[in-house]
C-alpha positions as CSV (number, residue, x, y, z in Angstrom):
1,M,-7.5,21.1,10.1
2,T,-6.2,19.4,13.2
3,T,-6.9,20.7,16.7
4,Y,-3.8,20.6,18.9
5,K,-4.6,21.1,22.7
6,S,-3.1,20.5,26.1
7,L,0.5,21.3,25.4
8,K,1.6,21.7,29.1
9,G,5.1,20.7,29.7
10,Q,6.0,20.2,26.0
11,S,8.8,22.2,24.3
12,I,8.0,23.3,20.7
13,Q,10.6,24.7,18.4
14,V,10.2,28.2,17.1
15,L,11.6,28.5,13.6
16,T,11.7,31.2,10.9
17,A,10.7,28.6,8.2
18,D,9.6,25.0,8.0
19,P,12.3,22.4,8.9
20,P,14.0,20.8,5.8
21,A,13.4,17.2,6.9
22,P,10.6,16.8,9.5
23,V,9.4,13.5,10.8
24,E,5.9,12.2,11.4
25,G,4.4,13.7,14.6
26,Q,6.9,16.7,14.7
27,V,5.3,20.0,15.7
28,W,6.9,23.5,15.3
29,V,5.9,27.2,15.3
30,V,6.9,29.4,12.3
31,A,7.5,33.0,13.6
32,S,8.9,35.8,11.5
33,P,9.2,39.5,12.3
34,G,6.1,41.4,11.1
35,T,4.0,38.3,10.4
36,A,1.6,36.2,12.5
37,S,3.0,33.1,14.1
38,V,1.7,29.7,12.8
39,M,1.9,26.3,14.4
40,K,2.5,23.5,12.0
41,G,3.0,19.7,12.1
42,Y,4.0,16.8,9.9
43,S,1.5,14.0,9.6
44,L,0.2,11.3,7.3
45,R,-2.4,12.5,4.8
46,P,-5.3,10.4,3.2
47,G,-4.0,7.3,1.3
48,T,-4.7,6.2,-2.3
49,W,-4.4,3.0,-4.3
50,A,-2.7,2.8,-7.8
51,S,-1.9,0.1,-10.2
52,G,1.6,-1.5,-10.0
53,G,3.5,-4.0,-12.2
54,N,2.0,-7.4,-12.9
55,V,3.6,-10.5,-11.3
56,N,5.1,-13.0,-13.8
57,I,3.0,-16.0,-12.6
58,A,-0.6,-15.5,-11.7
59,R,-1.4,-17.2,-8.4
60,S,-3.3,-17.1,-5.1
61,L,-2.6,-18.1,-1.5
62,L,1.0,-16.7,-1.8
63,S,3.2,-15.2,0.9
64,G,6.2,-13.0,1.2
65,F,7.8,-10.0,2.9
66,G,9.4,-6.6,2.3
67,A,10.2,-3.1,3.4
68,S,7.9,-1.0,1.3
69,N,5.7,-1.0,-1.8
70,S,8.8,-0.7,-3.9
71,N,10.9,-3.4,-2.2
72,S,9.2,-6.7,-1.7
73,I,9.4,-10.5,-2.3
74,I,6.5,-13.0,-2.9
75,T,6.9,-16.8,-2.5
76,G,5.0,-19.9,-3.4
77,G,1.2,-20.0,-3.9
78,S,-1.2,-21.9,-6.0
79,A,-0.5,-21.1,-9.7
80,S,-2.8,-21.0,-12.7
81,P,-2.2,-23.0,-15.9
82,P,0.2,-23.1,-17.8
83,N,2.2,-23.1,-14.6
84,G,0.9,-26.4,-13.3
85,G,-2.4,-25.3,-11.8
86,A,-1.0,-26.4,-8.4
87,D,1.4,-25.4,-5.7
88,T,4.5,-23.5,-6.9
89,D,8.0,-22.9,-5.6
90,H,8.4,-19.7,-7.6
91,V,9.8,-16.5,-5.9
92,E,9.6,-13.0,-7.4
93,S,11.1,-9.7,-6.3
94,Y,9.6,-6.2,-6.8
95,N,11.5,-3.0,-7.4
96,G,8.5,-0.6,-7.4
97,T,8.0,-1.0,-11.2
98,A,8.4,-4.7,-12.2
99,W,8.6,-8.2,-10.8
100,S,11.7,-10.4,-11.4
101,E,12.0,-14.2,-10.8
102,I,14.7,-15.1,-8.2
103,A,15.9,-18.2,-6.3
104,E,13.1,-20.7,-5.6
105,I,12.0,-21.9,-2.2
106,N,13.1,-25.5,-1.4
107,T,9.5,-26.9,-1.0
108,A,6.6,-25.8,-3.1
109,G,3.5,-24.9,-1.2
110,N,0.8,-22.3,-0.5
111,N,-0.7,-20.4,2.4
112,H,2.7,-20.0,4.3
113,G,3.3,-17.7,7.2
114,S,5.9,-15.1,6.4
115,F,7.8,-12.0,7.7
116,G,11.0,-10.1,7.3
117,T,12.8,-8.0,4.7
118,T,14.0,-8.6,1.2
119,T,17.5,-9.5,2.5
120,A,16.4,-11.4,5.6
121,G,13.0,-13.1,5.5
122,L,11.2,-16.2,6.7
123,I,8.3,-18.5,5.6
124,C,6.7,-21.2,7.8
125,G,4.0,-23.8,7.7
126,G,1.6,-23.9,4.7
127,L,-0.2,-26.5,2.6
128,R,1.3,-29.1,0.2
129,P,-1.5,-30.4,0.0
130,G,-1.6,-31.4,3.7
131,N,-0.5,-29.1,6.5
132,I,3.3,-28.7,6.8
133,A,5.6,-27.3,9.6
134,L,8.6,-26.4,7.5
135,T,10.5,-23.1,8.0
136,E,12.8,-21.6,5.4
137,I,15.0,-18.5,5.8
138,W,16.0,-16.2,3.0
139,N,19.4,-14.4,3.2
140,G,19.0,-12.2,0.1
141,A,20.4,-14.9,-2.2
142,S,19.1,-18.4,-1.3
143,W,16.8,-20.3,0.9
144,T,17.7,-22.6,3.9
145,E,15.5,-25.0,5.8
146,V,15.7,-24.4,9.6
147,A,13.6,-25.5,12.6
148,D,10.0,-26.6,12.0
149,L,6.9,-25.1,13.7
150,N,5.7,-27.2,16.6
151,T,2.3,-27.6,15.0
152,A,1.9,-28.0,11.2
153,R,-0.8,-25.6,9.9
154,N,-1.8,-23.3,7.0
155,G,-4.1,-20.4,6.5
156,F,-1.8,-17.7,7.8
157,L,-2.1,-15.0,5.0
158,T,-0.8,-11.9,6.8
159,S,-1.2,-13.1,10.4
160,C,2.6,-13.2,11.0
161,N,5.0,-10.5,12.1
162,G,8.7,-10.1,12.8
163,T,12.2,-10.5,11.6
164,T,14.5,-13.6,11.1
165,A,15.7,-13.0,14.7
166,A,12.2,-12.7,16.4
167,G,8.7,-13.1,15.1
168,L,5.2,-14.5,15.6
169,A,3.3,-17.1,13.6
170,G,-0.4,-16.7,14.2
171,P,-3.5,-18.9,14.0
172,G,-3.9,-21.4,11.1
173,A,-6.7,-23.3,9.5
174,S,-6.3,-26.5,11.6
175,N,-5.4,-24.9,14.9
176,T,-7.3,-21.7,14.8
177,N,-6.2,-19.9,17.9
178,L,-2.6,-21.3,18.2
179,V,0.3,-18.8,18.2
180,E,4.1,-19.6,18.2
181,S,7.0,-17.3,18.8
182,W,10.3,-17.5,16.8
183,N,13.6,-16.6,18.5
184,G,15.9,-16.9,15.5
185,A,16.5,-20.6,16.1
186,S,13.3,-22.3,17.2
187,W,9.6,-22.0,17.7
188,T,7.8,-21.8,21.1
189,E,4.0,-22.0,21.7
190,I,2.7,-18.9,23.6
191,A,-0.7,-17.5,24.6
192,E,-3.5,-18.3,22.3
193,T,-5.8,-15.7,20.6
194,N,-9.2,-15.1,22.1
195,S,-11.1,-15.9,18.9
196,S,-10.6,-19.1,16.8
197,L,-10.1,-17.5,13.4
198,Y,-7.7,-17.9,10.5
199,L,-7.0,-16.1,7.2
200,R,-6.6,-12.9,9.1
201,G,-5.1,-9.5,8.3
202,G,-2.2,-8.5,10.6
203,T,0.4,-5.9,11.4
204,G,2.9,-4.8,14.0
205,N,6.4,-3.6,14.6
206,A,7.9,-5.4,17.5
207,P,6.7,-9.0,17.6
208,A,7.6,-9.6,21.2
209,T,5.4,-6.8,22.4
210,S,3.2,-5.4,19.7
211,T,1.2,-7.3,17.1
212,M,-2.4,-6.9,15.8
213,L,-4.7,-9.4,14.0
214,F,-8.1,-8.5,12.5
215,G,-11.0,-10.1,10.5
216,G,-10.7,-13.7,9.5
217,G,-12.9,-16.8,9.2
218,Y,-14.7,-19.1,9.5
219,P,-17.4,-17.9,10.0
220,R,-16.2,-14.6,8.7
221,S,-15.5,-12.0,11.4
222,A,-14.7,-8.3,12.1
223,N,-12.8,-9.3,15.3
224,T,-9.6,-7.3,16.2
225,E,-7.1,-8.4,18.8
226,I,-3.8,-6.9,20.0
227,W,-0.8,-8.7,21.5
228,N,1.1,-6.9,24.3
229,G,3.9,-9.4,24.7
230,S,2.1,-11.7,27.1
231,S,-1.6,-11.8,26.2
232,W,-4.2,-11.0,23.5
233,T,-6.9,-8.3,24.1
234,E,-10.0,-7.8,21.9
235,V,-10.5,-4.2,20.8
236,N,-12.9,-2.4,18.5
237,N,-14.1,-4.5,15.4
238,L,-13.6,-3.7,11.7
239,N,-16.6,-1.9,10.2
240,T,-17.0,-4.7,7.6
241,I,-17.0,-8.4,8.4
242,R,-14.5,-10.3,6.2
243,A,-11.8,-12.9,5.8
244,D,-8.8,-13.4,3.5
245,L,-8.0,-9.7,3.9
246,G,-4.7,-7.8,3.8
247,G,-3.0,-5.8,6.5
248,G,-0.6,-2.9,6.4
249,G,1.2,-0.8,9.0
250,D,4.2,-1.1,11.3
251,S,2.5,-0.5,14.6
252,V,-0.7,-1.2,16.5
253,S,-1.5,2.5,16.6
254,S,-1.6,3.1,12.8
255,A,-2.6,0.4,10.4
256,I,-4.9,-0.5,7.4
257,G,-7.0,-3.5,6.6
258,F,-8.2,-4.0,3.0
259,G,-9.9,-6.3,0.5
260,G,-10.9,-9.8,1.4
261,R,-14.1,-11.7,1.1
262,S,-17.5,-11.2,2.8
263,G,-21.0,-12.5,2.5
264,D,-21.5,-10.1,-0.4
265,G,-18.6,-11.4,-2.4
266,V,-15.1,-9.9,-2.8
267,Q,-14.3,-6.6,-1.1
268,V,-12.6,-3.4,-2.3
269,L,-12.9,-1.6,1.0
270,T,-9.9,-0.2,2.9
271,E,-10.2,0.7,6.6
272,A,-7.7,2.7,8.7
273,W,-6.9,2.0,12.4
274,N,-5.9,4.9,14.6
275,G,-5.1,3.0,17.7
276,T,-8.7,3.0,18.9
277,S,-11.1,2.4,16.1
278,W,-11.5,1.7,12.3
279,T,-12.6,4.2,9.7
280,E,-13.4,3.4,6.0
281,V,-11.1,5.2,3.6
282,A,-10.1,4.8,-0.1
283,D,-11.2,1.7,-2.0
284,Q,-9.1,-0.6,-4.2
285,A,-9.7,-0.8,-7.9
286,N,-10.0,-4.6,-7.8
287,G,-11.5,-6.6,-5.0
288,G,-10.4,-10.0,-4.1
289,G,-9.1,-12.5,-1.5
290,F,-6.3,-15.1,-1.1
291,Y,-3.7,-12.5,-2.2
292,F,-0.6,-11.4,-0.4
293,A,-0.4,-8.0,1.3
294,D,2.9,-6.5,2.1
295,S,3.7,-3.3,4.0
296,G,6.6,-1.1,5.0
297,G,4.5,1.0,7.3
298,S,1.1,2.6,7.4
299,G,2.0,4.8,4.5
300,S,3.1,2.0,2.2
301,A,1.5,-1.3,1.2
302,L,1.0,-3.7,-1.6
303,K,-1.9,-6.0,-2.6
304,I,-0.4,-8.7,-4.8
305,A,-2.1,-11.3,-7.1
306,G,-4.8,-13.5,-5.4
307,A,-8.2,-14.6,-6.4
308,N,-10.7,-12.1,-8.0
309,D,-14.0,-14.0,-7.6
310,A,-15.6,-15.1,-4.3
311,N,-17.3,-18.3,-5.5
312,N,-15.1,-19.5,-8.3
313,P,-11.6,-18.1,-7.7
314,A,-9.5,-17.2,-10.7
315,H,-5.9,-16.4,-10.1
316,T,-4.7,-12.9,-11.0
317,N,-1.3,-11.3,-11.6
318,L,-2.4,-7.8,-10.6
319,T,-0.5,-5.5,-8.1
320,E,-2.0,-2.5,-6.4
321,E,0.2,0.0,-4.5
322,W,-1.0,1.9,-1.4
323,T,0.6,5.3,-0.7
324,Q,0.0,7.6,2.2
325,A,2.2,10.6,2.0
326,L,3.5,12.7,4.8
327,A,2.7,16.4,4.5
328,T,3.1,19.7,6.5
329,V,-0.2,20.9,7.9
330,S,-1.3,24.0,9.9
331,I,-2.6,23.2,13.3
332,D,-5.5,24.9,15.2
333,I,-4.4,25.6,18.8
334,D,-7.7,27.0,20.0
């Protein structure tokens, strides 16, 4: 049960029953004649992982974007035979049950940066097999090449955040603390991260003012940094050191980091960030790294394909879905 204190100056609704459509963080008092009053709130409950539909082409080092664990797109990657055993231009769309192949990207590659929605997304940089600076934009039907990054690089995984109008491309394997900002037409170099790491997890909701990066390599790290619109600040570390991990969440006050690779091999651990510190929560069914992680918020995320072995990576086509439901809870006001 949650403790709710220090309510001075805050107005709280008094209702005869729970509201029909509460939002996260909403608080109210249920008071009916002849019954004891009860304070209630609407908050995220513990999350769980479940199996989703398999992708059509097993691969690792892929990228993508989306709005939730039932509405996402994956792009490119390094595919397993019989699909060439090399970089791919394949793109697939997820509806919450199954993956469908859609229009291909213009240039095959892997380890792109990516952000956006299923109707307006962007990929940048990557490996083919050398570093590339290309940027492509998705309009819901086709891909168009636009302005290049200033510095070609790969190794993004989820360390990018934004929309096709504004976003951030984080550190890459060749320039490990370099960050660039996208304004809808071109890229501009901005303040570098404090730690020289790549293959990091990441999340955020407003790229100009709010982005978070965590973990990464190499050597593998538990480092966490937050962007406030002008500079990066180191905050509390992950509990488990790792690289190649996934990130979920739409703010720097509520996020998850999951999977990846550490000195002990592949990881299944999921950690939740509350704005101050990390706490270990539910594990994945299948550990791994070099996969793509997509999120529509702290209550919704995907772990897609990737490599399932730390030393001799084998591509997979597995999807796992993270769900963290909102629920009404009674609140202790003592």
